[in-house]
C-alpha positions as CSV (number, residue, x, y, z in Angstrom):
1,X,-4.1,-125.8,-174.8
2,X,-6.7,-128.5,-174.3
3,X,-9.6,-127.9,-172.0
4,X,-11.0,-131.0,-170.2
5,X,-14.5,-131.9,-171.5
6,X,-14.4,-129.6,-174.5
7,X,-13.8,-130.8,-178.0
8,X,-10.8,-129.5,-179.9
9,X,-12.9,-129.7,-183.1
10,X,-16.5,-128.7,-182.2
11,X,-17.5,-128.7,-185.9
12,X,-16.6,-132.4,-186.2
13,X,-14.4,-134.0,-188.7
14,X,-14.2,-131.9,-191.9
15,X,-15.5,-133.5,-195.1
16,X,-12.9,-135.3,-197.0
17,X,-12.2,-135.2,-200.7
18,X,-14.7,-138.0,-201.2
19,X,-17.6,-135.8,-200.0
20,X,-16.4,-132.8,-202.0
21,X,-16.0,-134.8,-205.2
22,X,-19.4,-136.5,-204.8
23,X,-21.0,-133.1,-204.8
24,X,-19.8,-132.8,-208.4
25,X,-20.8,-136.3,-209.6
26,X,-23.6,-135.1,-211.8
27,X,-21.3,-132.5,-213.5
28,X,-18.6,-135.1,-213.9
29,X,-20.9,-137.5,-215.6
30,X,-22.2,-134.7,-217.8
31,X,-18.6,-133.9,-218.8
32,X,-18.1,-137.5,-219.7
33,X,-21.2,-137.5,-221.8
34,X,-20.1,-134.3,-223.5
35,X,-16.7,-135.8,-224.0
36,X,-18.2,-138.4,-226.3
37,X,-18.6,-135.6,-228.7
38,X,-15.2,-133.9,-227.9
39,X,-12.6,-136.3,-226.4
40,X,-10.2,-133.5,-225.4
41,X,-12.7,-131.8,-223.2
42,X,-12.6,-132.2,-219.4
43,X,-12.3,-136.0,-219.4
44,X,-9.3,-136.2,-217.1
45,X,-11.0,-133.9,-214.5
46,X,-14.2,-135.9,-214.7
47,X,-12.3,-139.2,-214.2
48,X,-10.4,-137.8,-211.3
49,X,-13.6,-136.6,-209.6
50,X,-15.3,-139.9,-210.0
51,X,-12.2,-141.9,-208.9
52,X,-11.8,-139.8,-205.8
53,X,-15.5,-139.7,-205.0
54,X,-16.4,-143.3,-205.7
55,X,-13.1,-145.1,-205.9
56,X,-11.5,-146.7,-208.9
57,X,-13.2,-149.8,-210.4
58,X,-12.1,-153.1,-209.0
59,X,-9.6,-154.9,-211.3
60,X,-9.3,-158.7,-211.5
61,X,-5.7,-160.0,-211.4
62,X,-5.0,-163.5,-212.6
63,X,-1.8,-165.4,-212.2
64,X,-0.3,-168.8,-212.3
65,X,1.6,-169.1,-209.1
66,X,3.3,-172.3,-208.0
67,X,3.4,-172.6,-204.2
68,X,6.2,-174.5,-202.5
69,X,6.3,-175.4,-198.9
70,X,9.6,-175.9,-197.1
71,X,10.3,-177.4,-193.7
72,X,13.4,-176.4,-191.9
73,X,14.7,-178.7,-189.3
74,X,17.5,-177.5,-187.0
75,X,20.0,-180.1,-186.0
76,X,19.6,-181.7,-182.6
77,X,21.8,-180.4,-179.7
78,X,25.1,-182.1,-179.3
79,X,27.7,-182.3,-176.5
80,X,30.7,-181.2,-178.6
81,X,31.8,-179.9,-181.9
82,X,33.2,-183.2,-182.9
83,X,29.8,-184.9,-182.2
84,X,28.0,-182.3,-184.3
85,X,30.4,-182.6,-187.2
86,X,30.2,-186.4,-187.0
87,X,26.4,-186.2,-187.2
88,X,25.7,-183.3,-189.5
89,X,28.8,-182.3,-191.6
90,X,29.2,-183.4,-195.2
91,X,31.5,-186.4,-195.5
92,X,34.3,-184.4,-197.3
93,X,34.5,-181.9,-194.4
94,X,34.9,-184.4,-191.6
95,X,38.6,-184.4,-191.8
96,X,38.5,-180.8,-190.5
97,X,37.1,-181.9,-187.2
98,X,38.5,-180.3,-184.1
99,X,38.8,-181.7,-180.6
100,X,37.0,-179.8,-177.8
101,X,39.2,-179.0,-174.8
């Protein structure tokens, strides 16, 4: 139950994984340096700690994108179906015209 005026989390927000990982930054860097001598040693853990603590490096993405702009124009209002068909229907479909009652 919540008590008015009293925090539900008096200790504040708990440290996230970033803070916990950053505590081990020096060790992670040391592991990477040692891994230069032995590639199978702790590299994945060191990379994971650095990525979580400092974020992955920014990657540049290049592309060749053709942008096309389209304008959609709705037909103007008409009084009847026959009028709409006369104005907007393809010529080969005009024989299908109906008469409004």
